[in-house]
ROLUMDREN-765340 format. One line per 3 residues: their letters; for each residue x, y, z of C-alpha. Coordinates in nm, 2 decimals, always signed. Layout:
N
A> X:Y:Z ~ ... $
This chain:
248
MSR> +2.97:+9.92:+9.07 ~ +3.25:+10.14:+9.18 ~ +3.46:+10.05:+9.49 $
ARR> +3.32:+10.37:+9.70 ~ +2.95:+10.26:+9.60 ~ +3.01:+9.89:+9.70 $
LLL> +3.15:+10.01:+10.02 ~ +2.87:+10.23:+10.09 ~ +2.63:+9.95:+10.03 $
LVL> +2.80:+9.71:+10.26 ~ +2.78:+9.97:+10.53 ~ +2.40:+10.04:+10.46 $
LAV> +2.33:+9.69:+10.46 ~ +2.50:+9.62:+10.78 ~ +2.33:+9.90:+10.95 $
LGA> +2.00:+9.79:+10.81 ~ +2.06:+9.42:+10.90 ~ +2.14:+9.53:+11.27 $
SHR> +1.83:+9.73:+11.28 ~ +1.63:+9.47:+11.12 ~ +1.73:+9.21:+11.38 $
GRA> +1.65:+9.46:+11.65 ~ +1.31:+9.52:+11.56 ~ +1.23:+9.15:+11.43 $
EPL> +1.02:+9.27:+11.12 ~ +0.98:+9.04:+10.83 ~ +1.08:+9.30:+10.56 $
VAD> +1.29:+9.64:+10.60 ~ +1.38:+9.84:+10.29 ~ +1.52:+10.18:+10.20 $
LSN> +1.68:+10.37:+9.93 ~ +2.02:+10.52:+9.88 ~ +1.87:+10.85:+9.81 $
HLI> +1.50:+10.99:+9.86 ~ +1.56:+11.27:+9.63 ~ +1.65:+11.26:+9.24 $
AIT> +1.79:+11.61:+9.19 ~ +1.74:+11.72:+8.80 ~ +2.00:+11.98:+8.73 $
TGF> +2.12:+12.16:+8.41 ~ +2.28:+11.89:+8.20 ~ +2.11:+11.60:+8.39 $
TGT> +2.17:+11.27:+8.18 ~ +2.00:+11.02:+8.40 ~ +2.08:+10.85:+8.73 $
DLL> +2.08:+10.51:+8.90 ~ +1.91:+10.45:+9.23 ~ +1.99:+10.17:+9.47 $
LFG> +1.74:+9.99:+9.67 ~ +1.84:+9.77:+9.96 ~ +1.72:+9.58:+10.24 $
AID> +1.68:+9.27:+10.45 ~ +1.43:+9.00:+10.52 ~ +1.39:+8.76:+10.83 $
GPG> +1.43:+8.44:+10.64 ~ +1.36:+8.26:+10.30 ~ +1.15:+8.44:+10.06 $
DIV> +1.14:+8.63:+9.75 ~ +1.14:+9.00:+9.66 ~ +0.95:+9.22:+9.41 $
AVI> +1.01:+9.59:+9.40 ~ +0.79:+9.83:+9.20 ~ +0.85:+10.20:+9.14 $
RGP> +0.56:+10.41:+9.00 ~ +0.56:+10.77:+8.89 ~ +0.28:+11.02:+8.96 $
TGQ> -0.04:+10.94:+8.76 ~ -0.22:+11.15:+8.52 ~ -0.41:+11.19:+8.20 $
AIV> -0.28:+11.09:+7.85 ~ -0.42:+11.12:+7.50 ~ -0.37:+10.87:+7.25 $
RRM> -0.45:+10.97:+6.88 ~ -0.48:+10.78:+6.56 ~ -0.38:+10.90:+6.23 $
GRL> -0.56:+10.86:+5.92 ~ -0.60:+10.99:+5.57 ~ -0.86:+11.24:+5.48 $
FGI> -0.87:+11.36:+5.11 ~ -0.51:+11.25:+5.10 ~ -0.40:+11.43:+5.40 $
WVN> -0.28:+11.25:+5.72 ~ -0.49:+11.39:+6.02 ~ -0.58:+11.28:+6.36 $
RDS> -0.91:+11.06:+6.31 ~ -0.97:+10.91:+6.65 ~ -0.85:+10.97:+7.02 $
VDF> -0.89:+10.80:+7.35 ~ -0.83:+10.98:+7.68 ~ -0.69:+10.77:+7.95 $
DEV> -0.68:+10.83:+8.32 ~ -0.45:+10.70:+8.60 ~ -0.15:+10.67:+8.36 $
PSF> +0.18:+10.63:+8.55 ~ +0.45:+10.87:+8.43 ~ +0.71:+10.62:+8.51 $
YAI> +0.70:+10.24:+8.59 ~ +0.97:+9.98:+8.67 ~ +0.99:+9.65:+8.84 $
ASS> +1.27:+9.44:+8.98 ~ +1.23:+9.08:+9.12 ~ +1.45:+8.80:+9.26 $
RPL> +1.30:+8.55:+9.04 ~ +1.06:+8.56:+8.72 ~ +0.74:+8.70:+8.81 $
ASL> +0.55:+8.40:+8.67 ~ +0.70:+8.17:+8.92 ~ +0.64:+8.41:+9.20 $
LTA> +0.29:+8.56:+9.15 ~ -0.05:+8.43:+9.07 ~ -0.24:+8.65:+8.80 $
ETA> -0.48:+8.76:+9.09 ~ -0.19:+8.88:+9.32 ~ +0.00:+9.06:+9.02 $
QRY> -0.35:+9.24:+8.94 ~ -0.42:+9.33:+9.30 ~ -0.08:+9.48:+9.36 $
GIG> -0.06:+9.63:+9.02 ~ +0.24:+9.42:+8.90 ~ +0.33:+9.42:+8.53 $
LDN> +0.24:+9.63:+8.24 ~ -0.09:+9.44:+8.20 ~ -0.19:+9.55:+8.55 $
LGI> -0.12:+9.93:+8.56 ~ -0.47:+10.04:+8.63 ~ -0.50:+10.28:+8.33 $
QPP> -0.87:+10.35:+8.29 ~ -1.00:+10.44:+7.95 ~ -1.34:+10.66:+7.93 $
DDA> -1.66:+10.47:+8.00 ~ -1.81:+10.55:+7.66 ~ -1.49:+10.42:+7.48 $
NSA> -1.52:+10.12:+7.23 ~ -1.36:+9.83:+7.41 ~ -1.15:+9.71:+7.12 $
EAA> -1.04:+10.06:+7.02 ~ -0.95:+10.14:+7.38 ~ -0.74:+9.81:+7.40 $
DML> -0.56:+9.90:+7.07 ~ -0.49:+10.26:+7.18 ~ -0.37:+10.13:+7.55 $
AAL> -0.13:+9.90:+7.36 ~ +0.01:+10.19:+7.16 ~ +0.04:+10.42:+7.47 $
IRI> +0.24:+10.14:+7.65 ~ +0.48:+10.10:+7.33 ~ +0.52:+10.47:+7.34 $
KVR> +0.62:+10.48:+7.71 ~ +0.85:+10.17:+7.68 ~ +1.03:+10.34:+7.37 $
ENL> +1.06:+10.67:+7.58 ~ +1.23:+10.43:+7.84 ~ +0.96:+10.55:+8.11 $
FRP> +0.81:+10.19:+8.12 ~ +1.03:+9.89:+8.16 ~ +0.90:+9.58:+7.99 $
EPG> +1.13:+9.34:+8.16 ~ +1.20:+9.35:+8.53 ~ +1.54:+9.40:+8.67 $
KVI> +1.73:+9.20:+8.90 ~ +1.70:+9.17:+9.29 ~ +2.03:+9.03:+9.42 $
FLG> +2.04:+8.85:+9.76 ~ +2.36:+8.88:+9.96 ~ +2.40:+8.62:+10.22 $
GQL> +2.04:+8.51:+10.21 ~ +1.86:+8.77:+10.39 ~ +2.03:+9.10:+10.27 $
FRA> +1.91:+9.21:+9.91 ~ +1.98:+9.49:+9.67 ~ +1.83:+9.63:+9.32 $
DFH> +1.95:+9.91:+9.09 ~ +1.69:+10.11:+8.90 ~ +1.79:+10.35:+8.62 $
FPA> +1.61:+10.68:+8.57 ~ +1.65:+10.83:+8.21 ~ +1.72:+11.20:+8.15 $
NVP> +1.35:+11.24:+8.05 ~ +1.21:+11.13:+8.38 ~ +0.91:+11.32:+8.48 $
TGS> +0.93:+11.53:+8.81 ~ +0.69:+11.45:+9.11 ~ +0.63:+11.22:+9.39 $
YLV> +0.70:+10.87:+9.33 ~ +0.60:+10.55:+9.53 ~ +0.84:+10.26:+9.59 $
QVL> +0.68:+9.94:+9.70 ~ +0.87:+9.64:+9.81 ~ +0.70:+9.30:+9.85 $
LLR> +0.82:+8.99:+10.03 ~ +0.67:+8.68:+9.89 ~ +0.65:+8.34:+10.03 $
DGK> +0.46:+8.04:+9.86 ~ +0.32:+8.27:+9.61 ~ +0.17:+8.51:+9.87 $
VAS> +0.25:+8.84:+9.99 ~ +0.41:+8.79:+10.33 ~ +0.49:+9.15:+10.40 $
AQT> +0.49:+9.49:+10.22 ~ +0.66:+9.83:+10.27 ~ +0.63:+10.16:+10.08 $
TPL> +0.89:+10.44:+10.05 ~ +0.84:+10.78:+9.89 ~ +1.07:+10.90:+9.64 $
IVS> +1.10:+11.27:+9.49 ~ +1.20:+11.36:+9.15 ~ +1.26:+11.74:+9.13 $
KVG> +1.42:+12.01:+8.92 ~ +1.68:+12.21:+9.12 ~ +1.89:+12.52:+9.05 $
VGA> +1.84:+12.76:+8.76 ~ +1.67:+12.50:+8.55 ~ +1.40:+12.47:+8.84 $
DVY> +1.35:+12.86:+8.85 ~ +1.29:+12.86:+8.47 ~ +1.05:+12.59:+8.50 $
QFA> +0.86:+12.75:+8.78 ~ +0.85:+13.08:+8.61 ~ +0.72:+12.93:+8.28 $
HRR> +0.44:+12.76:+8.46 ~ +0.33:+13.01:+8.71 ~ +0.36:+13.30:+8.48 $
AAA> +0.30:+13.14:+8.14 ~ +0.21:+13.49:+7.95 ~ +0.50:+13.66:+8.08 $
YGA> +0.74:+13.37:+7.99 ~ +0.61:+13.38:+7.65 ~ +0.63:+13.75:+7.61 $
LSI> +0.99:+13.74:+7.74 ~ +1.08:+13.45:+7.51 ~ +0.96:+13.65:+7.19 $
VIA> +1.17:+13.94:+7.31 ~ +1.48:+13.73:+7.35 ~ +1.42:+13.56:+7.02 $
LFA> +1.37:+13.91:+6.84 ~ +1.68:+14.04:+7.01 ~ +1.89:+13.73:+6.91 $
GWM> +1.76:+13.75:+6.55 ~ +1.87:+14.13:+6.54 ~ +2.21:+14.07:+6.67 $
AHL> +2.26:+13.79:+6.42 ~ +2.15:+14.03:+6.15 ~ +2.41:+14.28:+6.25 $
AFR> +2.69:+14.02:+6.27 ~ +2.61:+13.90:+5.93 ~ +2.58:+14.26:+5.78 $
RA> +2.94:+14.33:+5.92 ~ +3.06:+14.00:+5.77 $
């Protein structure tokens, strides 16, 4: 961590701790930034979560991206050609999922609590179709999670929540360059004796800004015009390249 960021963290924690003592709440948490701006050349970024608790306890923080549908297809041979043979449509698939905890999750949560709060890759709440074969759906779900992990959009291992002085805590989350846009939800849990003593949720926005955002919105709002313009630009570029090679 850079010196400037360390200083900022100390100031934020001091302010938060003073506010926390004044309001006497068991848990207070916030983010260093509530907007992740994706600009041209965006290569990923780190986000700082910080907060304070009113006494001994452990912290589990979860970040979930907006949910949507995902189709998983299985390839198979047909007359010697690889084609899509089977597919399963899943609902409620988070576009991003990451956890941080002050201790290993197995020592903090019961299986029931983890399921209730959606903590862990086994408790994401992803729903297969009602008519899907259970064994096939389980295989496809495992494949979907592997794909998300490979894309750095699901984190298989929790990050570390670090306590400073016993009551103040912090955690860092990394967002890769391919992070999806949308409204994210940051949930922070205070655990004592294996039970959730307090919880807080904070919104986070991931959004394209600048020229990239304008192009993105134009492509989605006027798909036909964007497609036609792309063809014209490609033809023009090809014609210019042809002239350049003829002169050479």
